[in-house]
C-alpha atoms as an extended CHARMM CRD file, in Angstrom:
* protein
*
       115  EXT
         1         1  MET       CA              2.1280000000       21.2180000000       -1.7530000000  PROA      1               0.0000000000
         2         2  ILE       CA              4.9060000000       22.6500000000       -3.9610000000  PROA      2               0.0000000000
         3         3  PHE       CA              8.1420000000       24.0750000000       -2.6460000000  PROA      3               0.0000000000
         4         4  THR       CA             10.3700000000       26.0220000000       -4.9970000000  PROA      4               0.0000000000
         5         5  SER       CA             13.8330000000       27.3460000000       -4.4290000000  PROA      5               0.0000000000
         6         6  ALA       CA             15.9540000000       29.3660000000       -6.8290000000  PROA      6               0.0000000000
         7         7  GLY       CA             19.5930000000       30.3360000000       -6.7400000000  PROA      7               0.0000000000
         8         8  CYS       CA             22.0550000000       32.1820000000       -8.9360000000  PROA      8               0.0000000000
         9         9  SER       CA             25.4200000000       31.0450000000      -10.2480000000  PROA      9               0.0000000000
        10        10  ASN       CA             28.3990000000       33.2350000000      -10.9660000000  PROA      10              0.0000000000
        11        11  GLU       CA             27.3080000000       33.5090000000      -14.5970000000  PROA      11              0.0000000000
        12        12  GLY       CA             23.9480000000       35.0270000000      -13.6150000000  PROA      12              0.0000000000
        13        13  GLU       CA             21.9590000000       31.9070000000      -14.5360000000  PROA      13              0.0000000000
        14        14  SER       CA             19.2800000000       30.7380000000      -12.1230000000  PROA      14              0.0000000000
        15        15  THR       CA             18.4290000000       27.1760000000      -11.2090000000  PROA      15              0.0000000000
        16        16  ALA       CA             15.0490000000       26.0860000000       -9.8690000000  PROA      16              0.0000000000
        17        17  VAL       CA             14.4520000000       22.9630000000       -7.8120000000  PROA      17              0.0000000000
        18        18  SER       CA             10.9490000000       21.8650000000       -6.9110000000  PROA      18              0.0000000000
        19        19  ILE       CA              9.3890000000       19.1850000000       -4.7480000000  PROA      19              0.0000000000
        20        20  ASP       CA              6.0770000000       18.0850000000       -6.2160000000  PROA      20              0.0000000000
        21        21  ALA       CA              3.3110000000       15.8600000000       -5.0120000000  PROA      21              0.0000000000
        22        22  ILE       CA              3.4370000000       12.3760000000       -6.5170000000  PROA      22              0.0000000000
        23        23  ASN       CA              0.2580000000       11.2230000000       -8.2770000000  PROA      23              0.0000000000
        24        24  ALA       CA             -1.8460000000        8.0940000000       -7.7540000000  PROA      24              0.0000000000
        25        25  GLU       CA             -0.4900000000        6.4020000000      -10.8720000000  PROA      25              0.0000000000
        26        26  GLU       CA              3.0960000000        6.6810000000       -9.5950000000  PROA      26              0.0000000000
        27        27  VAL       CA              2.2180000000        5.3940000000       -6.1080000000  PROA      27              0.0000000000
        28        28  LEU       CA              0.2690000000        2.4300000000       -7.4830000000  PROA      28              0.0000000000
        29        29  ARG       CA              2.9880000000        1.6040000000      -10.0090000000  PROA      29              0.0000000000
        30        30  LEU       CA              5.4890000000        1.3240000000       -7.1210000000  PROA      30              0.0000000000
        31        31  ASP       CA              3.0440000000       -0.4910000000       -4.8160000000  PROA      31              0.0000000000
        32        32  PRO       CA             -0.0330000000       -1.9660000000       -6.5660000000  PROA      32              0.0000000000
        33        33  ASP       CA             -1.5890000000       -2.8630000000       -3.1810000000  PROA      33              0.0000000000
        34        34  ALA       CA             -1.1810000000        0.6380000000       -1.7020000000  PROA      34              0.0000000000
        35        35  ASP       CA             -4.1570000000        2.0250000000        0.2470000000  PROA      35              0.0000000000
        36        36  ILE       CA             -4.3780000000        5.6580000000       -0.8980000000  PROA      36              0.0000000000
        37        37  PHE       CA             -6.6800000000        8.6520000000       -1.1720000000  PROA      37              0.0000000000
        38        38  GLN       CA             -6.3400000000       12.1720000000       -2.5350000000  PROA      38              0.0000000000
        39        39  TYR       CA             -6.9450000000       15.3060000000       -0.4700000000  PROA      39              0.0000000000
        40        40  ASP       CA             -6.2130000000       18.8760000000       -1.5820000000  PROA      40              0.0000000000
        41        41  GLY       CA             -4.2740000000       17.6380000000       -4.6140000000  PROA      41              0.0000000000
        42        42  VAL       CA             -1.9750000000       15.3770000000       -2.5590000000  PROA      42              0.0000000000
        43        43  ILE       CA             -1.9510000000       11.5680000000       -2.4060000000  PROA      43              0.0000000000
        44        44  TYR       CA             -1.9540000000       10.0900000000        1.1140000000  PROA      44              0.0000000000
        45        45  GLN       CA             -0.9300000000        6.4950000000        1.8570000000  PROA      45              0.0000000000
        46        46  THR       CA             -1.4010000000        4.2850000000        4.9320000000  PROA      46              0.0000000000
        47        47  ASN       CA              0.5750000000        1.3150000000        6.3020000000  PROA      47              0.0000000000
        48        48  ILE       CA              3.8400000000        3.2820000000        6.5040000000  PROA      48              0.0000000000
        49        49  ASP       CA              5.7640000000        1.6340000000        9.3620000000  PROA      49              0.0000000000
        50        50  TRP       CA              7.2730000000        4.7410000000       10.9750000000  PROA      50              0.0000000000
        51        51  VAL       CA              3.9670000000        6.6430000000       10.7490000000  PROA      51              0.0000000000
        52        52  GLU       CA              2.1570000000        3.7770000000       12.4850000000  PROA      52              0.0000000000
        53        53  GLU       CA              4.5820000000        4.1850000000       15.4220000000  PROA      53              0.0000000000
        54        54  LEU       CA              3.6880000000        7.8660000000       15.9400000000  PROA      54              0.0000000000
        55        55  SER       CA              1.4210000000        8.9940000000       18.7410000000  PROA      55              0.0000000000
        56        56  LEU       CA             -0.9230000000       11.4380000000       17.0120000000  PROA      56              0.0000000000
        57        57  LYS       CA             -3.6500000000       13.7460000000       18.2450000000  PROA      57              0.0000000000
        58        58  LYS       CA             -6.7610000000       13.8330000000       16.0500000000  PROA      58              0.0000000000
        59        59  ASP       CA             -7.8760000000       17.3790000000       15.2730000000  PROA      59              0.0000000000
        60        60  ALA       CA            -10.8340000000       18.8090000000       13.3290000000  PROA      60              0.0000000000
        61        61  GLN       CA            -12.6090000000       16.8880000000       10.5850000000  PROA      61              0.0000000000
        62        62  ILE       CA            -11.5820000000       18.3480000000        7.2180000000  PROA      62              0.0000000000
        63        63  GLY       CA            -13.5310000000       16.1580000000        4.8200000000  PROA      63              0.0000000000
        64        64  GLU       CA            -14.7160000000       12.7090000000        3.9080000000  PROA      64              0.0000000000
        65        65  ILE       CA            -14.2390000000       10.2330000000        1.0950000000  PROA      65              0.0000000000
        66        66  GLN       CA            -16.7140000000       11.1150000000       -1.6680000000  PROA      66              0.0000000000
        67        67  SER       CA            -15.9040000000        8.4380000000       -4.2490000000  PROA      67              0.0000000000
        68        68  ARG       CA            -14.0130000000        5.2020000000       -4.6980000000  PROA      68              0.0000000000
        69        69  ASN       CA            -11.7920000000        4.3540000000       -7.6550000000  PROA      69              0.0000000000
        70        70  GLU       CA            -10.5310000000        0.7690000000       -7.6840000000  PROA      70              0.0000000000
        71        71  ASN       CA             -9.7820000000        0.4020000000      -11.3970000000  PROA      71              0.0000000000
        72        72  ASP       CA             -8.1490000000        3.6330000000      -12.5420000000  PROA      72              0.0000000000
        73        73  THR       CA             -5.2210000000        5.8010000000      -11.5000000000  PROA      73              0.0000000000
        74        74  ASP       CA             -6.9280000000        9.1010000000      -12.4070000000  PROA      74              0.0000000000
        75        75  PHE       CA             -7.7490000000       10.4220000000       -8.9250000000  PROA      75              0.0000000000
        76        76  GLU       CA             -9.6160000000       13.5280000000       -7.7450000000  PROA      76              0.0000000000
        77        77  ASP       CA             -9.8440000000       15.0790000000       -4.2910000000  PROA      77              0.0000000000
        78        78  ALA       CA            -11.8280000000       13.0030000000       -1.7460000000  PROA      78              0.0000000000
        79        79  MET       CA            -11.3130000000        9.8550000000       -3.8610000000  PROA      79              0.0000000000
        80        80  SER       CA             -9.8920000000        6.5860000000       -2.4900000000  PROA      80              0.0000000000
        81        81  ASN       CA             -9.0100000000        3.1980000000       -3.9030000000  PROA      81              0.0000000000
        82        82  LYS       CA             -9.8730000000        1.1980000000       -0.7540000000  PROA      82              0.0000000000
        83        83  LEU       CA            -11.6220000000        3.4230000000        1.8070000000  PROA      83              0.0000000000
        84        84  PRO       CA            -15.4240000000        3.4170000000        1.6780000000  PROA      84              0.0000000000
        85        85  VAL       CA            -17.4270000000        6.4750000000        0.6790000000  PROA      85              0.0000000000
        86        86  GLY       CA            -18.2370000000        8.4220000000        3.8470000000  PROA      86              0.0000000000
        87        87  ALA       CA            -14.9760000000        7.6570000000        5.6880000000  PROA      87              0.0000000000
        88        88  LYS       CA            -14.1180000000       10.7850000000        7.7010000000  PROA      88              0.0000000000
        89        89  ILE       CA            -10.7920000000       12.6290000000        7.2260000000  PROA      89              0.0000000000
        90        90  PHE       CA             -9.1850000000       14.4900000000       10.1500000000  PROA      90              0.0000000000
        91        91  LYS       CA             -6.1850000000       16.7800000000       10.5790000000  PROA      91              0.0000000000
        92        92  THR       CA             -3.5810000000       15.7750000000       13.1590000000  PROA      92              0.0000000000
        93        93  ASN       CA             -0.9900000000       17.5440000000       15.2590000000  PROA      93              0.0000000000
        94        94  LYS       CA              1.6660000000       16.4970000000       12.6880000000  PROA      94              0.0000000000
        95        95  SER       CA              1.9540000000       18.2500000000        9.3400000000  PROA      95              0.0000000000
        96        96  GLY       CA              1.5870000000       15.9040000000        6.3720000000  PROA      96              0.0000000000
        97        97  ILE       CA             -0.2670000000       13.1910000000        8.3020000000  PROA      97              0.0000000000
        98        98  LEU       CA             -4.0440000000       12.7250000000        8.3390000000  PROA      98              0.0000000000
        99        99  ILE       CA             -6.2560000000       10.2790000000       10.2160000000  PROA      99              0.0000000000
       100       100  VAL       CA             -9.2000000000        8.5800000000        8.5290000000  PROA      100             0.0000000000
       101       101  GLU       CA            -11.9480000000        6.9570000000       10.5810000000  PROA      101             0.0000000000
       102       102  THR       CA            -13.9060000000        4.1070000000        9.0800000000  PROA      102             0.0000000000
       103       103  GLY       CA            -15.7230000000        1.1440000000       10.5850000000  PROA      103             0.0000000000
       104       104  GLY       CA            -14.6420000000        2.0610000000       14.1290000000  PROA      104             0.0000000000
       105       105  GLU       CA            -10.9820000000        2.0800000000       13.0840000000  PROA      105             0.0000000000
       106       106  SER       CA             -8.5210000000        5.0080000000       12.8810000000  PROA      106             0.0000000000
       107       107  LEU       CA             -5.9770000000        4.8180000000       10.0530000000  PROA      107             0.0000000000
       108       108  LYS       CA             -2.9050000000        7.0700000000        9.7050000000  PROA      108             0.0000000000
       109       109  TYR       CA             -2.1020000000        8.4030000000        6.2270000000  PROA      109             0.0000000000
       110       110  LEU       CA              1.1170000000       10.1230000000        5.1480000000  PROA      110             0.0000000000
       111       111  ALA       CA              1.2930000000       12.7410000000        2.3780000000  PROA      111             0.0000000000
       112       112  ILE       CA              3.4110000000       11.2600000000       -0.4220000000  PROA      112             0.0000000000
       113       113  VAL       CA              5.7160000000       13.7740000000       -2.1100000000  PROA      113             0.0000000000
       114       114  GLU       CA              8.7180000000       13.3520000000       -4.3510000000  PROA      114             0.0000000000
       115       115  GLY       CA             11.9170000000       15.2980000000       -3.9720000000  PROA      115             0.0000000000
């Protein structure tokens, strides 16, 4: 997800500010033990305290983990570093948060973006 905003100064110059998705390498550099996966070009991470506190409603299934990458930071969509292949990914009633079901457990994942 990319948001762009542009404005003009008195001299007629424009300035652009963007908020880009952070990649797997950046997340894992900051937290080597992070539990992440990539969906639609965005990295999602679990074990975020305030997200765990949310009461979420699981919506439609939108995908599943297709591959696992434990040794590299070059991620593709439907790839995880800890979730097993076949784990099911669901939308929720909150934008930017997905639920993944695996082994009878529901895990909440937050989209990680940088500002």
